[in-house]
N, CA, C and O atoms as a GROMACS GRO file, in nm:
protein
  560
    1MET      N    1  -0.737  -1.768  -2.805
    1MET     CA    2  -0.700  -1.643  -2.743
    1MET      C    3  -0.548  -1.628  -2.750
    1MET      O    4  -0.475  -1.718  -2.708
    2LYS      N    5  -0.502  -1.515  -2.804
    2LYS     CA    6  -0.359  -1.490  -2.812
    2LYS      C    7  -0.316  -1.411  -2.689
    2LYS      O    8  -0.394  -1.332  -2.635
    3PRO      N    9  -0.190  -1.431  -2.645
    3PRO     CA   10  -0.147  -1.368  -2.521
    3PRO      C   11  -0.136  -1.216  -2.529
    3PRO      O   12  -0.112  -1.158  -2.635
    4ALA      N   13  -0.155  -1.155  -2.413
    4ALA     CA   14  -0.140  -1.010  -2.398
    4ALA      C   15  -0.063  -0.985  -2.269
    4ALA      O   16  -0.064  -1.068  -2.178
    5LEU      N   17   0.004  -0.871  -2.262
    5LEU     CA   18   0.082  -0.834  -2.145
    5LEU      C   19   0.054  -0.688  -2.113
    5LEU      O   20   0.049  -0.602  -2.202
    6PHE      N   21   0.035  -0.661  -1.984
    6PHE     CA   22   0.004  -0.525  -1.938
    6PHE      C   23   0.093  -0.489  -1.820
    6PHE      O   24   0.134  -0.576  -1.742
    7TRP      N   25   0.123  -0.360  -1.806
    7TRP     CA   26   0.180  -0.305  -1.684
    7TRP      C   27   0.075  -0.207  -1.634
    7TRP      O   28   0.050  -0.104  -1.698
    8ASN      N   29   0.014  -0.239  -1.522
    8ASN     CA   30  -0.105  -0.165  -1.477
    8ASN      C   31  -0.204  -0.160  -1.592
    8ASN      O   32  -0.249  -0.265  -1.638
    9ASP      N   33  -0.239  -0.042  -1.642
    9ASP     CA   34  -0.336  -0.033  -1.752
    9ASP      C   35  -0.269  -0.009  -1.888
    9ASP      O   36  -0.338   0.018  -1.986
   10VAL      N   37  -0.138  -0.018  -1.894
   10VAL     CA   38  -0.064   0.007  -2.018
   10VAL      C   39  -0.040  -0.126  -2.090
   10VAL      O   40   0.016  -0.219  -2.032
   11THR      N   41  -0.082  -0.134  -2.216
   11THR     CA   42  -0.064  -0.255  -2.295
   11THR      C   43   0.079  -0.263  -2.348
   11THR      O   44   0.128  -0.170  -2.411
   12LEU      N   45   0.145  -0.377  -2.321
   12LEU     CA   46   0.280  -0.401  -2.369
   12LEU      C   47   0.284  -0.502  -2.483
   12LEU      O   48   0.375  -0.500  -2.566
   13ALA      N   49   0.184  -0.591  -2.487
   13ALA     CA   50   0.169  -0.687  -2.597
   13ALA      C   51   0.020  -0.710  -2.617
   13ALA      O   52  -0.057  -0.719  -2.522
   14ARG      N   53  -0.018  -0.719  -2.744
   14ARG     CA   54  -0.159  -0.736  -2.779
   14ARG      C   55  -0.169  -0.847  -2.883
   14ARG      O   56  -0.096  -0.846  -2.982
   15ALA      N   57  -0.259  -0.942  -2.860
   15ALA     CA   58  -0.284  -1.051  -2.956
   15ALA      C   59  -0.155  -1.123  -2.996
   15ALA      O   60  -0.135  -1.156  -3.113
   16GLY      N   61  -0.068  -1.145  -2.898
   16GLY     CA   62   0.055  -1.219  -2.923
   16GLY      C   63   0.167  -1.139  -2.987
   16GLY      O   64   0.271  -1.195  -3.020
   17THR      N   65   0.147  -1.009  -3.005
   17THR     CA   66   0.247  -0.923  -3.069
   17THR      C   67   0.290  -0.811  -2.975
   17THR      O   68   0.205  -0.741  -2.920
   18PRO      N   69   0.422  -0.792  -2.956
   18PRO     CA   70   0.467  -0.681  -2.872
   18PRO      C   71   0.430  -0.546  -2.934
   18PRO      O   72   0.445  -0.526  -3.055
   19VAL      N   73   0.384  -0.455  -2.851
   19VAL     CA   74   0.362  -0.316  -2.893
   19VAL      C   75   0.455  -0.224  -2.815
   19VAL      O   76   0.447  -0.102  -2.824
   20ALA      N   77   0.544  -0.287  -2.737
   20ALA     CA   78   0.642  -0.215  -2.657
   20ALA      C   79   0.781  -0.269  -2.686
   20ALA      O   80   0.798  -0.380  -2.738
   21ALA      N   81   0.881  -0.189  -2.651
   21ALA     CA   82   1.020  -0.233  -2.656
   21ALA      C   83   1.086  -0.187  -2.527
   21ALA      O   84   1.048  -0.084  -2.470
   22LEU      N   85   1.184  -0.263  -2.483
   22LEU     CA   86   1.261  -0.233  -2.362
   22LEU      C   87   1.393  -0.172  -2.405
   22LEU      O   88   1.469  -0.233  -2.480
   23TYR      N   89   1.421  -0.052  -2.357
   23TYR     CA   90   1.542   0.019  -2.391
   23TYR      C   91   1.635   0.024  -2.271
   23TYR      O   92   1.612   0.099  -2.176
   24GLY      N   93   1.739  -0.057  -2.275
   24GLY     CA   94   1.836  -0.065  -2.168
   24GLY      C   95   1.933  -0.175  -2.199
   24GLY      O   96   1.915  -0.249  -2.296
   25ALA      N   97   2.035  -0.187  -2.118
   25ALA     CA   98   2.136  -0.290  -2.142
   25ALA      C   99   2.171  -0.359  -2.011
   25ALA      O  100   2.141  -0.308  -1.903
   26GLY      N  101   2.234  -0.473  -2.022
   26GLY     CA  102   2.284  -0.542  -1.905
   26GLY      C  103   2.187  -0.642  -1.848
   26GLY      O  104   2.082  -0.673  -1.905
   27ALA      N  105   2.226  -0.693  -1.732
   27ALA     CA  106   2.151  -0.800  -1.668
   27ALA      C  107   2.010  -0.757  -1.629
   27ALA      O  108   1.918  -0.838  -1.636
   28ASP      N  109   1.992  -0.632  -1.589
   28ASP     CA  110   1.858  -0.585  -1.550
   28ASP      C  111   1.761  -0.591  -1.667
   28ASP      O  112   1.647  -0.635  -1.650
   29ALA      N  113   1.804  -0.549  -1.785
   29ALA     CA  114   1.718  -0.552  -1.903
   29ALA      C  115   1.685  -0.696  -1.942
   29ALA      O  116   1.570  -0.728  -1.972
   30ASP      N  117   1.785  -0.782  -1.940
   30ASP     CA  118   1.762  -0.923  -1.974
   30ASP      C  119   1.667  -0.989  -1.875
   30ASP      O  120   1.577  -1.063  -1.914
   31ALA      N  121   1.687  -0.962  -1.746
   31ALA     CA  122   1.601  -1.021  -1.644
   31ALA      C  123   1.458  -0.971  -1.656
   31ALA      O  124   1.363  -1.048  -1.642
   32LEU      N  125   1.441  -0.842  -1.684
   32LEU     CA  126   1.307  -0.787  -1.697
   32LEU      C  127   1.237  -0.843  -1.822
   32LEU      O  128   1.119  -0.876  -1.816
   33ALA      N  129   1.308  -0.855  -1.932
   33ALA     CA  130   1.249  -0.912  -2.054
   33ALA      C  131   1.208  -1.057  -2.032
   33ALA      O  132   1.103  -1.100  -2.080
   34THR      N  133   1.290  -1.132  -1.961
   34THR     CA  134   1.257  -1.272  -1.931
   34THR      C  135   1.134  -1.279  -1.842
   34THR      O  136   1.047  -1.364  -1.863
   35ARG      N  137   1.125  -1.192  -1.744
   35ARG     CA  138   1.008  -1.189  -1.655
   35ARG      C  139   0.882  -1.153  -1.733
   35ARG      O  140   0.776  -1.212  -1.711
   36MET      N  141   0.893  -1.057  -1.824
   36MET     CA  142   0.779  -1.018  -1.908
   36MET      C  143   0.732  -1.137  -1.991
   36MET      O  144   0.612  -1.160  -2.006
   37GLU      N  145   0.826  -1.212  -2.046
   37GLU     CA  146   0.790  -1.328  -2.128
   37GLU      C  147   0.726  -1.438  -2.043
   37GLU      O  148   0.630  -1.502  -2.087
   38THR      N  149   0.777  -1.459  -1.924
   38THR     CA  150   0.721  -1.560  -1.835
   38THR      C  151   0.576  -1.525  -1.799
   38THR      O  152   0.489  -1.613  -1.798
   39ILE      N  153   0.550  -1.399  -1.769
   39ILE     CA  154   0.417  -1.357  -1.727
   39ILE      C  155   0.321  -1.345  -1.844
   39ILE      O  156   0.205  -1.385  -1.834
   40GLY      N  157   0.368  -1.290  -1.956
   40GLY     CA  158   0.278  -1.260  -2.066
   40GLY      C  159   0.283  -1.354  -2.185
   40GLY      O  160   0.196  -1.348  -2.272
   41GLY      N  161   0.384  -1.442  -2.190
   41GLY     CA  162   0.393  -1.535  -2.301
   41GLY      C  163   0.442  -1.474  -2.431
   41GLY      O  164   0.438  -1.538  -2.536
   42VAL      N  165   0.488  -1.348  -2.426
   42VAL     CA  166   0.538  -1.277  -2.544
   42VAL      C  167   0.674  -1.217  -2.511
   42VAL      O  168   0.691  -1.158  -2.404
   43ARG      N  169   0.770  -1.232  -2.601
   43ARG     CA  170   0.903  -1.174  -2.581
   43ARG      C  171   0.901  -1.028  -2.625
   43ARG      O  172   0.878  -0.998  -2.742
   44ILE      N  173   0.924  -0.938  -2.531
   44ILE     CA  174   0.934  -0.795  -2.560
   44ILE      C  175   1.077  -0.770  -2.605
   44ILE      O  176   1.170  -0.808  -2.535
   45PRO      N  177   1.097  -0.707  -2.720
   45PRO     CA  178   1.233  -0.687  -2.770
   45PRO      C  179   1.313  -0.590  -2.684
   45PRO      O  180   1.259  -0.494  -2.629
   46ILE      N  181   1.443  -0.617  -2.674
   46ILE     CA  182   1.536  -0.528  -2.603
   46ILE      C  183   1.614  -0.451  -2.709
   46ILE      O  184   1.669  -0.510  -2.802
   47ARG      N  185   1.618  -0.322  -2.694
   47ARG     CA  186   1.696  -0.236  -2.784
   47ARG      C  187   1.813  -0.178  -2.703
   47ARG      O  188   1.803  -0.070  -2.645
   48LYS      N  189   1.922  -0.252  -2.701
   48LYS     CA  190   2.041  -0.208  -2.627
   48LYS      C  191   2.111  -0.097  -2.703
   48LYS      O  192   2.123  -0.103  -2.826
   49ASP      N  193   2.157   0.003  -2.632
   49ASP     CA  194   2.234   0.114  -2.689
   49ASP      C  195   2.160   0.191  -2.799
   49ASP      O  196   2.224   0.250  -2.886
   50ALA      N  197   2.028   0.190  -2.797
   50ALA     CA  198   1.950   0.264  -2.898
   50ALA      C  199   1.964   0.414  -2.875
   50ALA      O  200   1.975   0.460  -2.761
   51ARG      N  201   1.964   0.489  -2.982
   51ARG     CA  202   1.972   0.635  -2.976
   51ARG      C  203   1.838   0.700  -3.010
   51ARG      O  204   1.820   0.820  -2.991
   52GLU      N  205   1.744   0.617  -3.060
   52GLU     CA  206   1.610   0.668  -3.090
   52GLU      C  207   1.511   0.554  -3.075
   52GLU      O  208   1.548   0.437  -3.072
   53LEU      N  209   1.383   0.591  -3.065
   53LEU     CA  210   1.278   0.492  -3.048
   53LEU      C  211   1.248   0.421  -3.179
   53LEU      O  212   1.256   0.479  -3.287
   54ASP      N  213   1.213   0.295  -3.168
   54ASP     CA  214   1.168   0.216  -3.281
   54ASP      C  215   1.036   0.274  -3.330
   54ASP      O  216   0.945   0.298  -3.250
   55ALA      N  217   1.024   0.298  -3.458
   55ALA     CA  218   0.905   0.363  -3.516
   55ALA      C  219   0.780   0.277  -3.504
   55ALA      O  220   0.669   0.328  -3.519
   56ARG      N  221   0.795   0.147  -3.478
   56ARG     CA  222   0.679   0.057  -3.476
   56ARG      C  223   0.617   0.041  -3.337
   56ARG      O  224   0.512  -0.022  -3.325
   57ILE      N  225   0.678   0.095  -3.234
   57ILE     CA  226   0.627   0.069  -3.099
   57ILE      C  227   0.530   0.177  -3.053
   57ILE      O  228   0.532   0.290  -3.100
   58GLU      N  229   0.444   0.137  -2.959
   58GLU     CA  230   0.349   0.229  -2.896
   58GLU      C  231   0.395   0.268  -2.756
   58GLU      O  232   0.359   0.375  -2.706
   59VAL      N  233   0.476   0.180  -2.694
   59VAL     CA  234   0.521   0.201  -2.557
   59VAL      C  235   0.671   0.176  -2.549
   59VAL      O  236   0.721   0.074  -2.597
   60ALA      N  237   0.742   0.270  -2.489
   60ALA     CA  238   0.886   0.255  -2.464
   60ALA      C  239   0.907   0.234  -2.315
   60ALA      O  240   0.865   0.317  -2.234
   61VAL      N  241   0.971   0.125  -2.278
   61VAL     CA  242   1.009   0.101  -2.139
   61VAL      C  243   1.157   0.132  -2.129
   61VAL      O  244   1.241   0.057  -2.180
   62LEU      N  245   1.189   0.243  -2.062
   62LEU     CA  246   1.327   0.287  -2.047
   62LEU      C  247   1.381   0.236  -1.915
   62LEU      O  248   1.316   0.250  -1.811
   63LEU      N  249   1.499   0.177  -1.917
   63LEU     CA  250   1.560   0.124  -1.797
   63LEU      C  251   1.693   0.195  -1.774
   63LEU      O  252   1.786   0.182  -1.854
   64GLY      N  253   1.701   0.269  -1.666
   64GLY     CA  254   1.825   0.336  -1.628
   64GLY      C  255   1.814   0.487  -1.630
   64GLY      O  256   1.729   0.544  -1.699
   65ASN      N  257   1.901   0.550  -1.553
   65ASN     CA  258   1.906   0.697  -1.548
   65ASN      C  259   1.983   0.750  -1.670
   65ASN      O  260   2.028   0.672  -1.754
   66GLY      N  261   1.998   0.880  -1.677
   66GLY     CA  262   2.064   0.941  -1.792
   66GLY      C  263   2.206   0.895  -1.814
   66GLY      O  264   2.249   0.881  -1.928
   67ALA      N  265   2.281   0.872  -1.706
   67ALA     CA  266   2.419   0.824  -1.720
   67ALA      C  267   2.423   0.678  -1.764
   67ALA      O  268   2.517   0.637  -1.833
   68GLN      N  269   2.323   0.599  -1.725
   68GLN     CA  270   2.318   0.457  -1.760
   68GLN      C  271   2.260   0.434  -1.899
   68GLN      O  272   2.292   0.335  -1.964
   69ASN      N  273   2.175   0.526  -1.946
   69ASN     CA  274   2.100   0.505  -2.069
   69ASN      C  275   2.088   0.639  -2.143
   69ASN      O  276   2.004   0.722  -2.106
   70PRO      N  277   2.168   0.662  -2.248
   70PRO     CA  278   2.164   0.790  -2.320
   70PRO      C  279   2.027   0.821  -2.381
   70PRO      O  280   1.989   0.938  -2.388
   71LEU      N  281   1.952   0.720  -2.423
   71LEU     CA  282   1.818   0.746  -2.477
   71LEU      C  283   1.726   0.797  -2.367
   71LEU      O  284   1.648   0.890  -2.390
   72ALA      N  285   1.734   0.738  -2.249
   72ALA     CA  286   1.654   0.786  -2.136
   72ALA      C  287   1.688   0.932  -2.107
   72ALA      O  288   1.599   1.012  -2.077
   73ASP      N  289   1.816   0.966  -2.115
   73ASP     CA  290   1.858   1.103  -2.090
   73ASP      C  291   1.796   1.198  -2.193
   73ASP      O  292   1.745   1.304  -2.156
   74ALA      N  293   1.801   1.162  -2.319
   74ALA     CA  294   1.746   1.248  -2.425
   74ALA      C  295   1.594   1.263  -2.411
   74ALA      O  296   1.542   1.374  -2.426
   75LEU      N  297   1.524   1.154  -2.383
   75LEU     CA  298   1.378   1.160  -2.374
   75LEU      C  299   1.332   1.235  -2.249
   75LEU      O  300   1.233   1.308  -2.254
   76ARG      N  301   1.402   1.217  -2.138
   76ARG     CA  302   1.361   1.289  -2.018
   76ARG      C  303   1.386   1.438  -2.033
   76ARG      O  304   1.310   1.520  -1.981
   77ARG      N  305   1.493   1.475  -2.104
   77ARG     CA  306   1.517   1.617  -2.131
   77ARG      C  307   1.406   1.674  -2.220
   77ARG      O  308   1.356   1.784  -2.195
   78ALA      N  309   1.368   1.598  -2.323
   78ALA     CA  310   1.261   1.643  -2.413
   78ALA      C  311   1.130   1.662  -2.338
   78ALA      O  312   1.050   1.749  -2.372
   79ALA      N  313   1.107   1.581  -2.236
   79ALA     CA  314   0.984   1.590  -2.156
   79ALA      C  315   0.997   1.689  -2.040
   79ALA      O  316   0.900   1.714  -1.969
   80GLY      N  317   1.117   1.744  -2.020
   80GLY     CA  318   1.138   1.840  -1.912
   80GLY      C  319   1.142   1.778  -1.774
   80GLY      O  320   1.104   1.842  -1.676
   81LEU      N  321   1.189   1.653  -1.764
   81LEU     CA  322   1.194   1.582  -1.636
   81LEU      C  323   1.335   1.578  -1.579
   81LEU      O  324   1.433   1.576  -1.654
   82ASP      N  325   1.345   1.579  -1.447
   82ASP     CA  326   1.474   1.566  -1.380
   82ASP      C  327   1.518   1.421  -1.381
   82ASP      O  328   1.435   1.330  -1.380
   83ASP      N  329   1.648   1.401  -1.382
   83ASP     CA  330   1.704   1.266  -1.378
   83ASP      C  331   1.704   1.215  -1.234
   83ASP      O  332   1.691   1.292  -1.139
   84ALA      N  333   1.717   1.083  -1.220
   84ALA     CA  334   1.732   1.023  -1.088
   84ALA      C  335   1.870   1.061  -1.034
   84ALA      O  336   1.969   1.054  -1.106
   85ASP      N  337   1.876   1.102  -0.908
   85ASP     CA  338   2.005   1.135  -0.847
   85ASP      C  339   2.001   1.105  -0.698
   85ASP      O  340   1.900   1.056  -0.646
   86ASP      N  341   2.110   1.135  -0.629
   86ASP     CA  342   2.118   1.104  -0.487
   86ASP      C  343   2.019   1.185  -0.404
   86ASP      O  344   1.982   1.143  -0.294
   87GLY      N  345   1.976   1.301  -0.455
   87GLY     CA  346   1.876   1.382  -0.385
   87GLY      C  347   1.737   1.321  -0.396
   87GLY      O  348   1.664   1.311  -0.297
   88TYR      N  349   1.701   1.282  -0.518
   88TYR     CA  350   1.573   1.215  -0.540
   88TYR      C  351   1.590   1.117  -0.655
   88TYR      O  352   1.635   1.159  -0.762
   89PRO      N  353   1.558   0.996  -0.640
   89PRO     CA  354   1.489   0.934  -0.527
   89PRO      C  355   1.581   0.892  -0.413
   89PRO      O  356   1.534   0.841  -0.312
   90GLY      N  357   1.711   0.913  -0.428
   90GLY     CA  358   1.807   0.879  -0.323
   90GLY      C  359   1.882   0.751  -0.356
   90GLY      O  360   1.832   0.663  -0.427
   91LYS      N  361   2.002   0.743  -0.306
   91LYS     CA  362   2.090   0.629  -0.331
   91LYS      C  363   2.020   0.497  -0.296
   91LYS      O  364   1.962   0.483  -0.189
   92GLY      N  365   2.026   0.402  -0.389
   92GLY     CA  366   1.968   0.270  -0.366
   92GLY      C  367   1.817   0.263  -0.388
   92GLY      O  368   1.757   0.157  -0.376
   93SER      N  369   1.755   0.378  -0.420
   93SER     CA  370   1.611   0.380  -0.442
   93SER      C  371   1.583   0.402  -0.590
   93SER      O  372   1.675   0.401  -0.672
   94TYR      N  373   1.457   0.423  -0.627
   94TYR     CA  374   1.419   0.431  -0.767
   94TYR      C  375   1.289   0.510  -0.782
   94TYR      O  376   1.221   0.540  -0.684
   95PHE      N  377   1.258   0.541  -0.907
   95PHE     CA  378   1.124   0.586  -0.940
   95PHE      C  379   1.080   0.517  -1.068
   95PHE      O  380   1.163   0.471  -1.146
   96ILE      N  381   0.950   0.511  -1.087
   96ILE     CA  382   0.891   0.464  -1.212
   96ILE      C  383   0.799   0.576  -1.257
   96ILE      O  384   0.699   0.606  -1.192
   97ARG      N  385   0.834   0.639  -1.369
   97ARG     CA  386   0.756   0.752  -1.420
   97ARG      C  387   0.688   0.713  -1.550
   97ARG      O  388   0.745   0.641  -1.633
   98GLU      N  389   0.570   0.762  -1.567
   98GLU     CA  390   0.493   0.741  -1.689
   98GLU      C  391   0.468   0.877  -1.752
   98GLU      O  392   0.415   0.967  -1.686
   99PHE      N  393   0.506   0.892  -1.879
   99PHE     CA  394   0.479   1.018  -1.949
   99PHE      C  395   0.459   0.989  -2.097
   99PHE      O  396   0.495   0.883  -2.147
  100ASP      N  397   0.401   1.087  -2.166
  100ASP     CA  398   0.374   1.074  -2.308
  100ASP      C  399   0.465   1.167  -2.387
  100ASP      O  400   0.486   1.282  -2.349
  101LEU      N  401   0.517   1.115  -2.496
  101LEU     CA  402   0.586   1.198  -2.594
  101LEU      C  403   0.490   1.219  -2.709
  101LEU      O  404   0.417   1.126  -2.746
  102THR      N  405   0.488   1.336  -2.766
  102THR     CA  406   0.397   1.363  -2.877
  102THR      C  407   0.472   1.395  -3.005
  102THR      O  408   0.410   1.400  -3.112
  103GLN      N  409   0.601   1.418  -2.998
  103GLN     CA  410   0.680   1.451  -3.118
  103GLN      C  411   0.790   1.348  -3.137
  103GLN      O  412   0.855   1.316  -3.038
  104PRO      N  413   0.815   1.294  -3.251
  104PRO     CA  414   0.744   1.322  -3.375
  104PRO      C  415   0.610   1.247  -3.385
  104PRO      O  416   0.533   1.270  -3.478
  105ARG      N  417   0.584   1.157  -3.289
  105ARG     CA  418   0.456   1.086  -3.285
  105ARG      C  419   0.428   1.052  -3.139
  105ARG      O  420   0.516   1.064  -3.054
  106ARG      N  421   0.306   1.008  -3.111
  106ARG     CA  422   0.266   0.978  -2.974
  106ARG      C  423   0.323   0.843  -2.930
  106ARG      O  424   0.302   0.741  -2.996
  107VAL      N  425   0.393   0.845  -2.818
  107VAL     CA  426   0.450   0.724  -2.758
  107VAL      C  427   0.435   0.735  -2.607
  107VAL      O  428   0.468   0.838  -2.548
  108LYS      N  429   0.385   0.630  -2.544
  108LYS     CA  430   0.379   0.622  -2.398
  108LYS      C  431   0.517   0.578  -2.350
  108LYS      O  432   0.574   0.483  -2.405
  109VAL      N  433   0.572   0.645  -2.250
  109VAL     CA  434   0.703   0.610  -2.196
  109VAL      C  435   0.688   0.569  -2.050
  109VAL      O  436   0.626   0.640  -1.971
  110LEU      N  437   0.744   0.455  -2.017
  110LEU     CA  438   0.754   0.408  -1.879
  110LEU      C  439   0.903   0.408  -1.846
  110LEU      O  440   0.981   0.331  -1.903
  111TRP      N  441   0.943   0.495  -1.753
  111TRP     CA  442   1.084   0.515  -1.723
  111TRP      C  443   1.114   0.463  -1.583
  111TRP      O  444   1.059   0.511  -1.485
  112ILE      N  445   1.202   0.364  -1.576
  112ILE     CA  446   1.244   0.301  -1.450
  112ILE      C  447   1.388   0.344  -1.425
  112ILE      O  448   1.477   0.311  -1.503
  113ALA      N  449   1.413   0.418  -1.316
  113ALA     CA  450   1.548   0.467  -1.293
  113ALA      C  451   1.578   0.485  -1.146
  113ALA      O  452   1.490   0.517  -1.066
  114GLY      N  453   1.703   0.463  -1.113
  114GLY     CA  454   1.758   0.495  -0.982
  114GLY      C  455   1.887   0.572  -1.004
  114GLY      O  456   1.939   0.572  -1.116
  115PRO      N  457   1.940   0.636  -0.902
  115PRO     CA  458   2.065   0.710  -0.920
  115PRO      C  459   2.187   0.619  -0.934
  115PRO      O  460   2.294   0.664  -0.974
  116ASP      N  461   2.169   0.492  -0.903
  116ASP     CA  462   2.278   0.396  -0.912
  116ASP      C  463   2.223   0.262  -0.960
  116ASP      O  464   2.102   0.246  -0.975
  117ASP      N  465   2.313   0.167  -0.986
  117ASP     CA  466   2.270   0.036  -1.037
  117ASP      C  467   2.174  -0.034  -0.942
  117ASP      O  468   2.078  -0.098  -0.986
  118ALA      N  469   2.198  -0.023  -0.812
  118ALA     CA  470   2.112  -0.090  -0.712
  118ALA      C  471   1.970  -0.033  -0.718
  118ALA      O  472   1.873  -0.108  -0.710
  119GLY      N  473   1.958   0.098  -0.732
  119GLY     CA  474   1.826   0.159  -0.740
  119GLY      C  475   1.752   0.120  -0.866
  119GLY      O  476   1.633   0.089  -0.862
  120THR      N  477   1.822   0.120  -0.980
  120THR     CA  478   1.758   0.081  -1.106
  120THR      C  479   1.714  -0.065  -1.100
  120THR      O  480   1.607  -0.099  -1.149
  121GLN      N  481   1.796  -0.150  -1.041
  121GLN     CA  482   1.760  -0.292  -1.027
  121GLN      C  483   1.635  -0.307  -0.941
  121GLN      O  484   1.546  -0.384  -0.976
  122ARG      N  485   1.627  -0.235  -0.830
  122ARG     CA  486   1.507  -0.240  -0.746
  122ARG      C  487   1.384  -0.191  -0.821
  122ARG      O  488   1.276  -0.249  -0.808
  123GLY      N  489   1.401  -0.086  -0.900
  123GLY     CA  490   1.289  -0.036  -0.978
  123GLY      C  491   1.240  -0.138  -1.079
  123GLY      O  492   1.119  -0.154  -1.097
  124ALA      N  493   1.332  -0.208  -1.145
  124ALA     CA  494   1.294  -0.311  -1.242
  124ALA      C  495   1.219  -0.425  -1.172
  124ALA      O  496   1.122  -0.479  -1.226
  125GLU      N  497   1.264  -0.461  -1.052
  125GLU     CA  498   1.197  -0.567  -0.976
  125GLU      C  499   1.055  -0.523  -0.937
  125GLU      O  500   0.962  -0.603  -0.945
  126MET      N  501   1.038  -0.399  -0.896
  126MET     CA  502   0.906  -0.349  -0.858
  126MET      C  503   0.816  -0.338  -0.982
  126MET      O  504   0.698  -0.373  -0.976
  127PHE      N  505   0.870  -0.291  -1.093
  127PHE     CA  506   0.795  -0.284  -1.218
  127PHE      C  507   0.739  -0.422  -1.253
  127PHE      O  508   0.622  -0.434  -1.291
  128ALA      N  509   0.821  -0.525  -1.240
  128ALA     CA  510   0.780  -0.662  -1.273
  128ALA      C  511   0.664  -0.710  -1.186
  128ALA      O  512   0.583  -0.791  -1.231
  129ARG      N  513   0.655  -0.660  -1.065
  129ARG     CA  514   0.545  -0.702  -0.976
  129ARG      C  515   0.409  -0.656  -1.024
  129ARG      O  516   0.307  -0.712  -0.985
  130PHE      N  517   0.406  -0.555  -1.110
  130PHE     CA  518   0.279  -0.501  -1.158
  130PHE      C  519   0.249  -0.544  -1.302
  130PHE      O  520   0.159  -0.489  -1.365
  131LEU      N  521   0.324  -0.641  -1.353
  131LEU     CA  522   0.294  -0.697  -1.485
  131LEU      C  523   0.178  -0.794  -1.474
  131LEU      O  524   0.164  -0.864  -1.374
  132ARG      N  525   0.096  -0.797  -1.577
  132ARG     CA  526  -0.019  -0.888  -1.579
  132ARG      C  527  -0.032  -0.947  -1.719
  132ARG      O  528  -0.035  -0.874  -1.818
  133GLY      N  529  -0.041  -1.078  -1.725
  133GLY     CA  530  -0.059  -1.144  -1.852
  133GLY      C  531  -0.201  -1.198  -1.867
  133GLY      O  532  -0.268  -1.228  -1.768
  134GLU      N  533  -0.245  -1.209  -1.991
  134GLU     CA  534  -0.374  -1.269  -2.021
  134GLU      C  535  -0.357  -1.364  -2.140
  134GLU      O  536  -0.298  -1.327  -2.241
  135GLY      N  537  -0.408  -1.484  -2.127
  135GLY     CA  538  -0.409  -1.578  -2.238
  135GLY      C  539  -0.279  -1.650  -2.263
  135GLY      O  540  -0.271  -1.732  -2.355
  136ASN      N  541  -0.175  -1.623  -2.184
  136ASN     CA  542  -0.045  -1.684  -2.211
  136ASN      C  543  -0.046  -1.834  -2.182
  136ASN      O  544   0.039  -1.905  -2.236
  137TRP      N  545  -0.136  -1.883  -2.098
  137TRP     CA  546  -0.138  -2.025  -2.067
  137TRP      C  547  -0.183  -2.108  -2.187
  137TRP      O  548  -0.161  -2.230  -2.189
  138PHE      N  549  -0.246  -2.044  -2.287
  138PHE     CA  550  -0.290  -2.118  -2.406
  138PHE      C  551  -0.175  -2.148  -2.501
  138PHE      O  552  -0.187  -2.237  -2.586
  139VAL      N  553  -0.063  -2.077  -2.489
  139VAL     CA  554   0.048  -2.095  -2.582
  139VAL      C  555   0.159  -2.182  -2.524
  139VAL      O  556   0.258  -2.208  -2.593
  140ARG      N  557   0.144  -2.226  -2.403
  140ARG     CA  558   0.251  -2.307  -2.341
  140ARG      C  559   0.236  -2.452  -2.373
  140ARG      O  560   0.317  -2.534  -2.329
   0.00000   0.00000   0.00000
């Protein structure tokens, strides 16, 4: 059995191969990628400072608000979503949004953002609590 990684019902790695990428920079992205590997046994690639999605992925995990992550800003605008700010979800808080992009191809997007670094960090920590691995104990 090869390892798999899920966030709720969203597949992030299948048969030992990542089908997701993490788009963000800094300690939060590194910590989340390490947590994903610990739980699922598969290293999810980090795409720091990316301006577009990797053509090979099925799921994009965006970390940070529009000011923290230019790709998150572009994708949330394309989807017609508001950015995280002091009004919502509020200073020090976060949201985790799931949406689909259909152009130029279908991609599931999981967006973790707060209006500030503290909120985004809290969101990443909460996201990690809902990760689930299968089969990773066979590869250790």
